[in-house]
Structure formats: C-alpha cells, structure tokens
N, C-alpha and C positions, 0 to 999 in steps of 0.2 A: 491494471491493478486498481487496481482497484484499489465513494467519498467517505473520509473518516475525519471530519472536520474537528470534532471535539477531542479525540485522541491526538490529532496532529498539533492543535494549538497548545495542548499541554506539553507535548514533546518539545515544541520549539522553545517553551519557557525553560524546560529542563536542559536544553542544549546551551542556553545562555548562562547557566549556573556553573559554579565550580564543583569539583569532586566533593561530594557531601559525606560528612561524618566518618565513614569507614573506608579504608582501602581494602576491598574485598579479597583481592587475590593473595593478600598476605594475612588474612584474618584467621587466627588459630581456631581449631575446632571447639575448644572449650569456651572461647569467647562467642562463637556462633551459637552455642547452646544458651547463651544469656539473652538471646532475642526472644522476648515473650509478649510483644505487643504488635498489632498490625501496623502501627505508625512507624516503629523502628524497622520492621521488615521492609516496608515500602521504601524508606529512605535508603536502606542497605542495597536493595535491588536496583534502585535508580543509580546508585554509585557504581554498581557492577556494570550497568549498561553504559555508563560513561567510559569505563575501562574497555568495554567491548568495542566501542566505536573506533578505538585505535587499530583494531583488527578489521572490524566490519566494513570500514570505508575503503579498505584495500583489497577486499576479496574479489576474485574474478572466477567465473565458471558458469555452469548451467543448472537450471532447475526444471524438472519435469513434473507437471501436476495433472492428475486425472481424477475424475469423479465418475463413479460407476455403481452398479448394483451387485451385491454379494451373491455368488452362486449362479450368476448369469453372465452373458456377454454384453450386457447393456453398458454403454459408455456415453455419458452426457457431455463431458468436457475432457479434452486432451490438449494441454498447452505445454509449450517449451519456451523457456525464458533464458535468454543470454544476458549475463550481468558482467559488466566491466567497470572497474574503478581504479583510481590512482591516489586516493586520499583527498584530492581537491575537486576532481570532476568524476562524473559517472554516467552510465546509461544502462537502461534495461530495455531489451527488445523482446517482445512477446509475440509468438505465433500461436494463435488460439483457434481450436476447432470446437464448435458448439453444435450439439445435435439439433437438427432443425434448420441450420443455416446451409446455404448452398456450397460454401467453401470456407477456408480458414480466413481469419482476420489478423491484421498486424497492427501493432502500436509500439511506440517507443517513448520512454521517459528519458529526457536528456537534461543534465544540469551542469552548471559551471559557475565560477565566481560572478560573471556578469549577467547571467540570466538562465532561465530554465524553459523547456518547451516540451509539450506533448505532441508527438508526431503520429500521423496515420499513413497508411500506404494505399495508393490508388490502384485500380485494377491493372494499370499498365506497369506496375512495379515501382513507380516513383514515390518517394516520401514527400509529405507535405506537412506544414505546421497547422495543427488544429487548435492549440492553445499556447499562449506565450506569457511569461511573467518576467519582469525585469527587476522587481523589488528584492531586497536582500532577504526579507522574511519568506517570500515565495521560494527563492533559491534554497534557503535553509530547509523549508518543508520538503522540497523535492529530495534533498540529500537525506533527510530523515526517513522519507518513504522508502527509498532504496535501501538504506541501511537496515531498516526494520524488516524489510523483505528478507534479508539474510539473517535477521535476528529472531528467528522463531523461538529461540530460547526464552524470550521474555514476554511473549503473548501467545494466546491461543487463536487460531484461525479455523473455526469449525466450518468446513466446506467453503462454499462461495460467499458466506455471510461475514465478510471481513470488516465491513464498515463499523460494526458495533461489537467487535471481538473483545474478549477479555484483554485488558492491558493494565499494567501497574500505574499508568499515567492518566487513565481516563477518569473524568469527573463522574461518569455514569457507573463506575465500579466501586462498590463498598466492600472492603475486607472486613468480615464479621468476626472471625476467630482464627487463631493459629495454634498448632500443637506439633510437638516433635513425634515422629513415628519412624517406622522402618520399612524398607522395600528392597528386596534382594540384597540383604546384608548391608545396606547403606543407611546412614542416619539422615533422614529427610525431614523437612518441615512441611506440614500440610496446612494450607490456607483455604478457608471457606469464604466464598464471596457471593455477592449479589449484584447483578447488572440491572440498573434502573432506567435504562434507555427506553424512551417511549415506543420505539419500533421493535424492541426486543427485551423482554424481561426474563431473566434467567437466574438460576442459582447453581452453584457448583463448587468444585474443589480443585486445587492444583497442588502437586507435590514438587518442591524445589530442593535442589542439591547444593549445599554450601561448598562442596568440593569442586563443583563446576561453576563457580561464580554465581550461585543461586539460580541456575537455569532450571526451567520447568522440565521434568522428566515424565510426568503423567498428569492427566486431568480427566475430570468428568463433569457433565453439565446437564441440567434439566430445564425445561420450561417451568416458569414459576407456577406452582400449584400442581404440577405433574408428578405422579408417584410411580410412573412406569420406568422403563430402562433408561439410563442416562446415555448421552453421547459420550463416547470414550476417546481419549487422546493418548498416544504414546510418542515420545521423541527419542531418537537415537542420535548420538553425536560422533563426530570424527575425532578420535582420541589423539590424532597427530597434531592437532591445534591445542596449544597450552599457553596460558590458562584459559583462553577464550573458548566458550562453548559453541563451536561451529556445528550446525545441524547436518546430519547425514540423511535421516529419514523421519518424516512426520506422517503418522497414520491416524486417521479418525474414522469412527464407525458409529452409526446411529440408526435407530429404528424408524422405518417409514411405512405408512399405511395410507395408500391412496388408490386411484383408479389404475395407475400405471405400475405401482410396485407395492407389494405387501411382504416386506422383508427388511433387509439392512442395506443402507447405502454406505459407501466408503469414499474417503478422500485421501489421496496418497501424494506426498511431495517428496521427490528424491533429489538430493543435492550433490553436486560435484564441484567443490570449491578448491581454490589454491590461491596463494599469494605469490605472484610472479617475482622472480629475482630482479627483473628489469620492469619497472612499472610502465604501463601504457603512456604514451606521450599525450600532452594536452590536445594536440591536433586531432586525435581520434575522437574527441568529444565535441567537435564543432558541428554546426549545421552543414558546413561545406563537406564534411566527411559523409554526410547522408545525401549529398547531391543537391543541397538547398543553398541558395544565395546566403553566404555567411553574414552579410550586412543585416539581414533580417533579425538576427538574434539581438542586435543592439537597438532595434526600433521599438519604442514603447508601444504597448497595445493601444494606448489612448490615441496615438497618432494615426494608427490604422483605422480606429473607429471614427476619428474625426473626418478623415478623407472619405470613408464610406458614407457617412451622413451627408457630407458635402455633395457627393455624387448623387445620392438619393434626392436631396433638395434640388439640385440642378435639373434632374430628370423631371421632378414634379413641376418645377417652374416652367420648363419647356412645354410640358403638357398643358398647363394653364394658359400660357401665351398662345399656343396653337389653337386651343378651344376659343379664346377671345377673338383671335383673328378670323376663325371660321364663322363665329356668330356675326362679326362685323361685316364679313363678305355677304352673308345671307341677308342681313338687313339692307345693305346697299342694293342687292339684286331685287329685293321686294319693293324698295322705294322706286327703282327704275321701272319696274313693271307697272306700278300704280300710276306713275307719271306718263308712261307710254299709253 
C-alpha cells in the first residue's frame, strides 16, 4: 500500500483528539442542512471518521483491486488483499500482480501495541522483515493506514495514485465551496476542492451523504487547468453495516491517451468485510505467526543499524590492516634483496 506522509501526519493528530463538535450518527437531518461552511463540514466529517474507527478497526475480510482498460482485456494490476483486525492489532497481506513483472509480489503490514513491521516474502515462500518501527507514533500510523484502507468512505483513491489522494485531513487539500444538492432522491452535500500538492495539482468535487455518516458517494476530478472529461468515482456501500459506511464497491474511470491506450482506464475495488463474533487472538498478529523470530519485533531498528555499522567498520579495519601488513612484507623483501 501504498507514501502518504502529509495525510498520515494529519491523521495521527486527529487520532489524538477527542470526538469533535458533533456526534454525527445522531445528527438530525434539519441540523445537517445548517452546515454551510467548509470548516464546519470538515470538522463534522472528522468526527464521523472517529466514530467509524470503532467499526473500522475490527473489520476482517478481503479486497480485490484491478486496474485495466475499458473495452479491452488489458489488465495492468490485479491484487488481492487480506485484512484481519481485532481492535488492538491488525495486518494486511497483499498479493499483487503487475503487468511487466515475472510473477506476483507479496507484502504484509503488521502492527500491534509494541511495534509495527512491513514484511516481504522471499522466493522460497518465507516472510522477512523489510522495515520495522517501535515508536508509538509509528504504530499509530500503521493502524491508521490499515483503518483508512477500509475507510474509502472518507477519501478518494484515484487509481494507483493514492499518496496524494483527496482526504479531509490533508494539508494539501483546500475545500473551496459547499452546496446542498440531490442525487438519486437523496439530499447530499457537494464540496468543491483543490489539491495543491507539488506532485499532483487537481480540482474536483465530492458528494457526501449525511445519512451515511457523511460518506463520499460520488466524485469527479480534473488536472488543474484541464477542461476535458473528469476522472469519475462512485462508491457503493454494504447496507448491513449501520451506521458505519462500510464500502462494498469502489469504481473509478478516467480518460487516457498515450502510446498504449487511447480510451478509458478503470480502477475497481471490491470489498467483502465482516466483523467476526469471536475476534482474532493477539497471537495471530505476531511475527512468530509469520514464521519470523518473535523477539525481532522488540528489537529497535537503531540496534540493528548499530550492529550493521559495527560489522562494516570491522570489515574495513580488517582490510586496512591486511593492506598495511602486505606493504610491510613487500618493503622487508625489497630491503633483503638490496642487502643481498
């Protein structure tokens, strides 16, 4: 999954705050109509997200994501993600196929109260630790990454470009205006936004539904200055989850014109989530469950780095001593030859 440093840092601040201003799942419709400024809307949706976390951190299930070309059999990405959480711990295991690679790749994000780790899988099928974090903030960020992966209701992920996606928490996103509108007989609020990220400048709109805890149900987005067709987003929800808006289907479609494709690309995410009656045990979220020495999750990365540098220095010192000894032997031989 994909870096989102700016949104993540803002999200971590949000996690430390208390429920703000409004309790959204009990907000009457007539009060919702009173929201008339982007600032109030943003505070309201952040409150809804806090409420969502009560459900989002316990969801278990699978996600299938595909990137392809409309009207053809072209497929660039096909990924299956397994998600398991129990409210305190969680992991996300992704098997990803990318066009152009020889085979699928595997990675896993694992977090718990004492640490978090990003895992990779070797060609022999064994898991290994590729990154490790022991600090509380890093663990919190890992929790938020996984929770937001299930919380498509509150941000837009246009294709593989998720690092600078629209988010109510991003400092790069400016909500410019809001207005009440209708879509399929529902009373929705339309918010127009601008993304000022240096790597991606976009303008767009999202429609949010107050009856679904202010979840996004539709969106459109353009490159800044572009007057062509927008990238389109629709989100469908599993109505068995109340009041939390758990996604069932996310579909995106946008125009592409290059050497490989002159048409429309699409991104489709299909979700199958449930909240198990018996939450997974904490033991399922340890490194030992992935066949890795469990003690390594408690080893700070600085320690591993220190031993690595000590090994490098020892090797370098050995090489220098060998070279000095070699030069000394050569000099002695030269002296003996001159004396002889």
